[in-house]
Backbone as a chain_set.jsonl record, in Angstrom:
{"seq": "MKMLQIGQLAKLSGVSGDTLRFYEKVGLITPSSRSESGYRLYGEDAISRVHFILKAKRIGLTLEDIQEMLEIRLEASQHSCAEVKGITQKKLDEIDQKIAELTEIRTALKKLNDACCGHVDDDASHCSILEALASESEV", "coords": {"N": [[0.586, -1.44, 0.385], [0.276, 2.133, -1.16], [1.784, 5.121, 0.934], [0.721, 7.628, 1.912], [1.905, 11.788, 2.435], [1.353, 14.004, 4.641], [0.311, 16.445, 3.432], [0.203, 15.745, 0.875], [-1.666, 13.924, 1.222], [-4.208, 15.599, 1.17], [-4.068, 17.153, -0.151], [-5.263, 15.741, -2.693], [-7.386, 15.127, -0.671], [-9.014, 16.777, -0.718], [-8.3, 18.689, 1.527], [-7.475, 21.24, 3.267], [-4.188, 21.03, 5.131], [-3.922, 21.896, 7.468], [-6.907, 20.984, 8.644], [-6.6, 18.211, 7.993], [-5.005, 17.558, 10.615], [-6.163, 18.619, 12.054], [-8.083, 16.716, 11.917], [-7.677, 15.224, 13.088], [-6.193, 15.782, 15.547], [-8.822, 15.576, 16.86], [-10.327, 12.577, 16.952], [-10.821, 11.324, 14.089], [-9.009, 10.768, 12.279], [-6.349, 8.77, 11.313], [-3.354, 8.406, 11.786], [-1.299, 6.673, 9.798], [1.271, 4.926, 9.865], [4.632, 6.926, 11.077], [7.432, 8.63, 9.883], [11.159, 8.793, 9.319], [12.028, 9.793, 9.686], [9.809, 11.514, 10.8], [7.392, 12.285, 9.54], [4.087, 12.405, 9.393], [2.265, 9.483, 8.008], [-0.007, 8.385, 6.135], [-2.907, 5.795, 4.591], [-3.202, 4.836, 1.076], [-6.725, 4.449, 2.583], [-7.48, 6.092, 3.44], [-7.984, 9.11, 1.917], [-11.076, 8.059, 1.31], [-12.403, 7.754, 3.734], [-11.791, 10.65, 4.858], [-13.178, 12.127, 2.816], [-15.192, 10.355, 3.021], [-15.969, 12.399, 5.494], [-15.802, 14.636, 5.096], [-17.969, 14.376, 2.965], [-20.278, 13.308, 5.032], [-20.071, 15.625, 7.09], [-21.151, 17.453, 5.462], [-23.771, 17.159, 4.971], [-25.061, 18.139, 8.083], [-24.198, 16.736, 9.492], [-23.221, 16.931, 12.937], [-19.14, 16.259, 14.2], [-19.22, 14.608, 15.928], [-20.669, 12.834, 15.807], [-20.604, 11.98, 13.73], [-18.03, 10.754, 14.361], [-19.384, 8.914, 15.462], [-20.838, 7.343, 13.096], [-17.756, 6.546, 11.611], [-17.388, 4.499, 13.703], [-18.981, 2.76, 13.667], [-18.803, 2.008, 10.617], [-16.179, 0.291, 10.618], [-17.119, -1.507, 12.077], [-19.217, -3.023, 11.626], [-20.545, -5.507, 10.73], [-21.299, -6.213, 13.827], [-23.186, -4.089, 14.526], [-26.084, -2.421, 13.226], [-28.281, -1.142, 10.544], [-30.702, 0.114, 11.974], [-28.928, 2.077, 14.225], [-27.454, 3.319, 13.379], [-29.453, 5.003, 11.405], [-31.301, 6.205, 13.147], [-28.591, 7.907, 13.902], [-28.89, 9.81, 12.014], [-31.788, 10.132, 11.969], [-31.542, 11.788, 14.192], [-30.644, 14.074, 13.711], [-32.062, 14.436, 11.679], [-34.398, 15.385, 13.633], [-33.818, 18.19, 14.653], [-34.119, 18.826, 12.8], [-36.218, 20.155, 12.194], [-37.248, 21.505, 13.906], [-35.913, 23.588, 15.211], [-36.222, 24.161, 11.837], [-39.1, 25.24, 12.991], [-38.847, 26.363, 14.368], [-37.002, 28.327, 13.447], [-39.397, 29.522, 11.823], [-41.657, 30.553, 13.876], [-39.872, 33.002, 13.999], [-39.445, 34.291, 12.272], [-43.074, 35.029, 10.606], [-43.317, 36.99, 13.096], [-41.533, 38.753, 12.813], [-42.797, 39.433, 10.33], [-45.417, 40.174, 10.49], [-44.972, 42.545, 11.933], [-43.558, 43.741, 10.426], [-44.979, 44.009, 8.721], [-47.451, 46.125, 9.098], [-46.194, 48.176, 10.283], [-45.983, 51.836, 8.771], [-43.45, 52.256, 7.565], [-42.913, 55.079, 6.354], [-40.344, 57.124, 5.052], [-40.64, 59.563, 4.731], [-41.5, 59.631, 8.24], [-41.287, 60.288, 11.834], [-39.317, 58.504, 14.171], [-40.223, 58.636, 16.126], [-43.548, 57.643, 16.602], [-42.906, 55.11, 15.103], [-44.757, 52.165, 15.168], [-43.22, 48.953, 14.754], [-41.298, 49.848, 16.955], [-42.258, 50.406, 19.099], [-44.157, 48.45, 19.468], [-41.865, 46.466, 20.679], [-41.114, 47.849, 22.68], [-43.072, 47.249, 24.39], [-45.424, 45.378, 26.567], [-46.766, 43.351, 26.299], [-46.379, 40.522, 23.739], [-45.192, 40.137, 20.181]], "CA": [[0.346, 0.06, -0.391], [1.833, 3.087, -0.54], [2.107, 5.401, 1.935], [0.457, 10.069, 1.494], [2.911, 12.193, 3.852], [-0.459, 15.374, 4.811], [0.833, 17.419, 1.612], [0.016, 14.597, -0.207], [-3.392, 13.487, 1.514], [-4.495, 16.898, 2.105], [-4.276, 17.191, -2.364], [-6.075, 14.328, -3.35], [-8.544, 14.882, -0.732], [-9.165, 18.541, -1.241], [-8.483, 19.635, 2.335], [-6.193, 21.957, 3.219], [-3.238, 20.174, 6.396], [-4.154, 21.946, 8.676], [-7.693, 20.634, 8.84], [-6.143, 16.321, 8.689], [-3.997, 17.78, 12.066], [-7.506, 18.905, 12.685], [-9.181, 15.651, 12.381], [-6.583, 14.015, 13.625], [-6.156, 16.04, 17.099], [-10.22, 14.901, 17.372], [-9.685, 11.356, 16.534], [-11.477, 10.989, 13.367], [-8.367, 10.136, 11.054], [-5.224, 8.221, 12.127], [-1.807, 8.592, 10.661], [-0.928, 4.244, 10.202], [2.949, 5.768, 10.818], [5.182, 7.961, 10.867], [8.641, 8.394, 8.659], [11.938, 7.969, 9.937], [12.034, 11.956, 10.216], [8.737, 12.239, 11.518], [6.169, 12.896, 9.049], [2.522, 11.667, 9.505], [1.947, 9.2, 7.067], [-1.764, 7.635, 5.886], [-2.682, 4.601, 3.839], [-4.904, 5.251, 0.408], [-7.771, 4.204, 2.614], [-7.288, 8.237, 4.725], [-8.73, 9.643, 0.847], [-11.899, 8.11, 1.579], [-12.698, 7.774, 5.303], [-12.388, 11.999, 4.87], [-13.934, 12.055, 1.386], [-16.803, 10.452, 3.793], [-15.587, 13.071, 6.96], [-16.584, 15.7, 4.232], [-19.645, 14.305, 2.734], [-21.087, 13.801, 6.89], [-20.283, 17.792, 7.239], [-21.892, 18.423, 4.215], [-25.797, 16.956, 5.509], [-24.989, 18.932, 9.129], [-23.588, 16.145, 11.668], [-21.638, 17.906, 13.828], [-17.801, 15.881, 15.053], [-19.557, 13.587, 16.942], [-21.714, 11.723, 14.808], [-19.286, 10.93, 12.53], [-17.077, 9.155, 14.842], [-19.916, 7.366, 15.964], [-20.696, 6.338, 12.179], [-16.738, 5.578, 11.754], [-16.722, 3.427, 14.485], [-20.311, 1.686, 12.667], [-18.667, 1.242, 10.247], [-15.746, -0.289, 11.048], [-17.433, -2.816, 13.019], [-20.445, -3.205, 10.549], [-21.14, -6.153, 11.454], [-21.806, -5.567, 14.854], [-23.813, -2.899, 14.563], [-27.371, -2.521, 13.053], [-28.195, 0.419, 9.862], [-31.183, 0.642, 12.485], [-28.299, 2.617, 14.876], [-27.421, 4.608, 11.603], [-30.314, 5.466, 11.283], [-30.98, 7.444, 14.754], [-28.107, 9.448, 13.94], [-29.547, 10.798, 10.488], [-32.775, 10.28, 12.654], [-32.195, 13.05, 15.247], [-30.794, 15.061, 13.011], [-33.623, 15.793, 11.182], [-35.186, 15.992, 14.698], [-33.114, 18.952, 15.401], [-33.496, 20.987, 11.657], [-37.18, 20.336, 11.863], [-37.267, 21.841, 15.402], [-35.019, 24.84, 13.94], [-37.04, 25.279, 10.675], [-40.563, 25.613, 13.707], [-38.589, 27.791, 15.18], [-37.599, 29.727, 12.714], [-41.288, 30.147, 11.23], [-42.43, 31.761, 13.878], [-39.467, 34.224, 14.607], [-40.186, 35.191, 10.443], [-43.639, 35.347, 11.168], [-43.667, 37.675, 14.065], [-40.398, 39.48, 12.046], [-43.752, 40.075, 9.146], [-46.504, 40.8, 11.341], [-44.362, 43.963, 12.948], [-42.879, 44.475, 8.997], [-46.079, 44.87, 7.492], [-47.86, 46.669, 11.009], [-44.619, 49.569, 10.323], [-45.771, 52.457, 7.2], [-41.819, 52.829, 6.696], [-42.227, 56.308, 5.713], [-39.339, 58.282, 4.648], [-40.849, 61.683, 6.549], [-42.116, 60.429, 9.059], [-39.705, 60.289, 11.995], [-39.074, 56.389, 14.633], [-40.493, 57.844, 17.737], [-44.565, 56.291, 16.941], [-42.96, 53.655, 14.761], [-45.48, 50.923, 15.596], [-42.056, 47.504, 15.536], [-40.075, 50.133, 17.784], [-43.835, 50.555, 20.367], [-45.2, 47.081, 19.474], [-40.751, 45.876, 20.841], [-41.678, 47.347, 23.591], [-44.703, 47.136, 24.726], [-45.271, 44.312, 27.504], [-47.295, 42.865, 25.726], [-45.969, 39.321, 23.319], [-44.765, 40.674, 19.418]], "C": [[0.689, 1.077, 0.299], [1.308, 4.823, 0.358], [2.061, 7.562, 1.557], [1.217, 10.525, 2.925], [1.339, 13.226, 4.119], [-0.629, 16.059, 3.684], [0.026, 16.288, 0.977], [-1.313, 14.248, 0.148], [-4.223, 14.552, 1.156], [-4.56, 17.287, 0.017], [-5.771, 16.848, -2.298], [-7.182, 14.18, -2.69], [-9.73, 16.346, -0.317], [-9.981, 19.504, -0.07], [-7.077, 20.527, 3.003], [-5.469, 20.704, 5.5], [-3.95, 20.509, 7.166], [-5.881, 20.911, 8.773], [-7.175, 19.388, 8.872], [-5.867, 16.904, 9.598], [-5.386, 18.076, 12.656], [-8.531, 17.333, 13.169], [-9.072, 15.298, 12.898], [-6.736, 13.749, 15.26], [-7.989, 15.272, 17.655], [-11.139, 13.437, 17.73], [-10.324, 10.615, 15.361], [-10.238, 10.109, 12.024], [-7.07, 10.035, 11.952], [-4.328, 7.657, 11.246], [-1.937, 6.909, 10.912], [0.36, 4.09, 10.081], [3.465, 6.441, 10.452], [6.691, 7.842, 9.592], [9.372, 8.585, 9.559], [12.6, 9.983, 9.795], [10.596, 12.844, 10.662], [7.216, 12.702, 10.907], [5.127, 11.613, 8.439], [2.431, 10.566, 8.446], [0.47, 8.484, 7.611], [-1.289, 6.364, 4.388], [-3.887, 5.209, 2.535], [-6.189, 5.212, 1.145], [-8.654, 6.185, 3.114], [-8.652, 8.843, 3.466], [-10.167, 9.957, 1.202], [-12.819, 8.325, 2.662], [-12.639, 10.223, 5.464], [-13.052, 12.941, 3.271], [-15.267, 11.612, 2.989], [-17.096, 11.463, 5.12], [-17.025, 14.464, 6.117], [-17.743, 15.508, 4.078], [-20.819, 14.493, 4.367], [-21.613, 14.856, 7.09], [-21.681, 17.984, 7.016], [-23.363, 18.567, 4.662], [-25.389, 17.551, 7.407], [-24.58, 17.988, 10.252], [-22.147, 16.476, 11.558], [-19.962, 16.055, 13.633], [-17.534, 14.37, 15.238], [-20.603, 12.371, 16.685], [-20.996, 11.283, 13.079], [-18.573, 10.483, 12.719], [-18.211, 8.796, 14.696], [-19.802, 6.491, 14.158], [-19.088, 5.484, 11.615], [-16.79, 4.473, 11.359], [-17.364, 2.736, 13.602], [-19.982, 1.362, 11.727], [-17.347, 0.789, 10.181], [-15.898, -2.127, 11.199], [-18.814, -2.888, 12.727], [-20.733, -4.18, 10.865], [-22.005, -6.968, 12.24], [-22.175, -5.013, 15.055], [-25.047, -3.611, 13.331], [-27.032, -0.633, 11.955], [-29.231, 1.163, 11.184], [-30.358, 1.953, 13.621], [-28.599, 2.9, 13.722], [-28.358, 5.892, 11.517], [-30.838, 6.267, 12.593], [-30.07, 8.251, 14.859], [-29.05, 10.177, 12.981], [-31.247, 10.898, 11.055], [-32.854, 11.42, 13.79], [-31.361, 13.653, 14.733], [-31.448, 15.628, 12.534], [-34.188, 16.102, 12.026], [-34.81, 17.604, 14.398], [-33.306, 19.551, 14.101], [-34.847, 20.598, 11.672], [-37.461, 20.976, 13.429], [-36.611, 23.522, 15.234], [-36.251, 26.148, 12.841], [-38.546, 25.56, 11.283], [-39.606, 26.57, 14.487], [-38.01, 29.132, 14.856], [-39.086, 30.114, 11.825], [-41.734, 30.536, 11.847], [-41.39, 32.695, 14.332], [-39.904, 35.815, 12.72], [-41.808, 35.63, 10.914], [-43.861, 36.156, 12.153], [-42.853, 38.645, 13.637], [-42.264, 40.606, 10.708], [-43.942, 40.699, 9.513], [-46.046, 42.024, 11.982], [-44.499, 44.561, 11.74], [-44.469, 45.46, 8.387], [-47.462, 44.956, 7.862], [-46.804, 48.341, 10.312], [-45.478, 50.452, 8.549], [-44.326, 52.742, 7.343], [-41.421, 54.601, 6.058], [-41.094, 56.301, 5.447], [-39.224, 59.501, 5.588], [-41.158, 61.536, 7.679], [-40.664, 60.627, 10.026], [-40.206, 59.143, 13.272], [-40.17, 56.961, 15.556], [-43.027, 57.909, 17.904], [-44.35, 55.781, 15.795], [-43.822, 52.895, 15.47], [-44.403, 49.74, 16.072], [-41.787, 48.529, 16.275], [-41.542, 50.117, 19.445], [-44.385, 49.444, 20.4], [-43.983, 46.264, 20.649], [-40.854, 46.352, 22.879], [-42.506, 48.019, 25.242], [-44.448, 46.383, 25.712], [-46.221, 42.911, 26.792], [-46.659, 41.186, 24.508], [-46.184, 40.012, 21.19], [-45.191, 39.185, 18.712]], "O": [[1.109, 1.255, 1.442], [0.274, 5.393, 0.011], [2.904, 8.376, 1.179], [1.205, 9.981, 4.029], [0.297, 12.844, 3.587], [-1.691, 16.198, 3.077], [-1.123, 16.589, 0.654], [-2.144, 14.295, -0.759], [-5.27, 14.1, 0.693], [-5.512, 17.719, -0.633], [-6.851, 17.367, -2.016], [-8.095, 13.523, -3.19], [-10.827, 16.566, 0.197], [-10.959, 20.252, -0.059], [-5.893, 20.194, 3.057], [-6.037, 20.121, 6.423], [-4.711, 19.713, 7.716], [-5.572, 19.77, 9.115], [-7.157, 19.071, 10.062], [-7.016, 17.139, 9.973], [-5.623, 17.703, 13.805], [-9.244, 17.013, 14.12], [-9.944, 14.78, 13.596], [-7.034, 12.789, 15.97], [-8.171, 14.599, 18.67], [-12.14, 13.251, 18.422], [-10.435, 9.394, 15.463], [-10.506, 9.23, 11.206], [-6.729, 10.756, 12.89], [-4.407, 6.818, 10.348], [-2.437, 6.216, 11.798], [0.718, 2.918, 10.203], [3.098, 6.917, 9.378], [6.777, 7.043, 8.66], [8.886, 8.641, 10.689], [13.47, 10.85, 9.874], [10.336, 14.038, 10.803], [6.265, 13.232, 11.482], [5.181, 10.639, 7.687], [2.698, 11.263, 7.468], [0.008, 8.185, 8.713], [-0.31, 6.125, 3.682], [-4.963, 5.769, 2.746], [-7.046, 5.887, 0.575], [-9.662, 6.891, 3.079], [-9.833, 9.005, 3.773], [-10.665, 11.068, 1.382], [-13.86, 8.973, 2.552], [-13.443, 10.877, 6.128], [-13.227, 14.129, 2.997], [-15.922, 12.391, 3.682], [-18.168, 11.42, 5.725], [-18.163, 14.882, 6.327], [-18.627, 16.103, 4.695], [-21.679, 15.319, 4.673], [-22.78, 15.221, 7.235], [-22.696, 18.337, 7.618], [-24.023, 19.604, 4.738], [-25.829, 16.572, 8.01], [-24.571, 18.208, 11.463], [-21.064, 16.453, 10.971], [-20.13, 15.05, 12.943], [-16.674, 13.514, 15.034], [-21.062, 11.395, 17.279], [-21.008, 10.653, 12.021], [-18.018, 9.743, 11.908], [-18.352, 8.191, 13.633], [-19.103, 5.515, 13.888], [-19.042, 4.297, 11.294], [-16.634, 3.763, 10.366], [-16.747, 2.092, 12.753], [-20.549, 0.332, 11.362], [-17.18, 0.968, 8.975], [-15.373, -3.182, 10.84], [-19.601, -2.807, 13.67], [-21.607, -3.98, 11.709], [-22.859, -7.814, 11.975], [-21.866, -4.747, 16.217], [-25.03, -4.707, 12.771], [-26.323, 0.35, 12.169], [-28.988, 2.31, 11.558], [-31.133, 2.863, 13.913], [-29.667, 2.8, 13.117], [-28.185, 7.111, 11.539], [-30.227, 7.336, 12.635], [-30.184, 9.237, 15.586], [-29.856, 11.045, 13.314], [-31.941, 11.766, 10.524], [-33.906, 11.887, 14.227], [-30.887, 14.21, 15.723], [-31.687, 16.834, 12.595], [-34.798, 17.152, 11.825], [-35.707, 18.233, 13.838], [-32.833, 20.677, 13.952], [-35.003, 20.67, 10.453], [-38.349, 20.283, 13.924], [-37.374, 24.486, 15.166], [-36.697, 27.295, 12.797], [-39.357, 26.031, 10.487], [-39.995, 27.508, 15.183], [-38.141, 30.266, 15.317], [-39.432, 31.195, 11.348], [-42.621, 31.243, 11.367], [-41.851, 33.426, 15.209], [-40.235, 36.95, 12.378], [-41.844, 36.629, 11.632], [-45.086, 36.157, 12.273], [-43.285, 39.737, 14.007], [-42.548, 41.786, 10.501], [-43.389, 41.797, 9.463], [-46.906, 42.581, 12.665], [-45.199, 45.561, 11.576], [-44.833, 46.565, 7.983], [-48.408, 44.328, 7.388], [-47.3, 49.429, 10.021], [-45.534, 49.852, 7.475], [-44.148, 53.94, 7.122], [-40.409, 55.134, 5.604], [-40.597, 55.189, 5.624], [-38.52, 60.057, 6.432], [-41.258, 62.496, 8.443], [-39.533, 60.912, 9.63], [-41.412, 58.91, 13.356], [-41.055, 56.18, 15.905], [-43.667, 58.131, 18.932], [-45.349, 55.775, 15.077], [-43.596, 52.97, 16.678], [-44.381, 49.389, 17.252], [-42.543, 48.044, 17.118], [-41.337, 49.761, 20.605], [-45.172, 49.241, 21.325], [-44.498, 45.53, 21.493], [-40.741, 45.648, 23.883], [-42.484, 48.675, 26.284], [-43.27, 46.431, 26.067], [-46.094, 41.701, 26.982], [-46.547, 40.494, 25.52], [-47.335, 40.319, 20.881], [-44.958, 38.977, 17.522]]}, "num_chains": 1, "name": "protein.A"}
């Protein structure tokens, strides 16, 4: 198996050496060995591992989620598909919750915005947005 130095792995996987060192620090990748001069050496399988990490990050998985998936992937015969699905379902639930919260915020902002006349010539002393925010009632 051909061994890659960190710069080669970075180039082949499309990330920086600093990113690879960070992934190593948090336990997502591990050099196969070190050269006599102390350089990190990675197996060619590290390229697919980095691509896995990048894809998982793009879909919003946390580093902890990615670590868990990588561990399951290494010992796939000892785990179930349900475990992996549980990770993605948890992420979907979090996203649904954020969407609901953002929808509430959008509705409140739209209500405030629609109630304001927004005239350039009017001073802000009677601005309905400022009044609504200063009032005791809910927006």
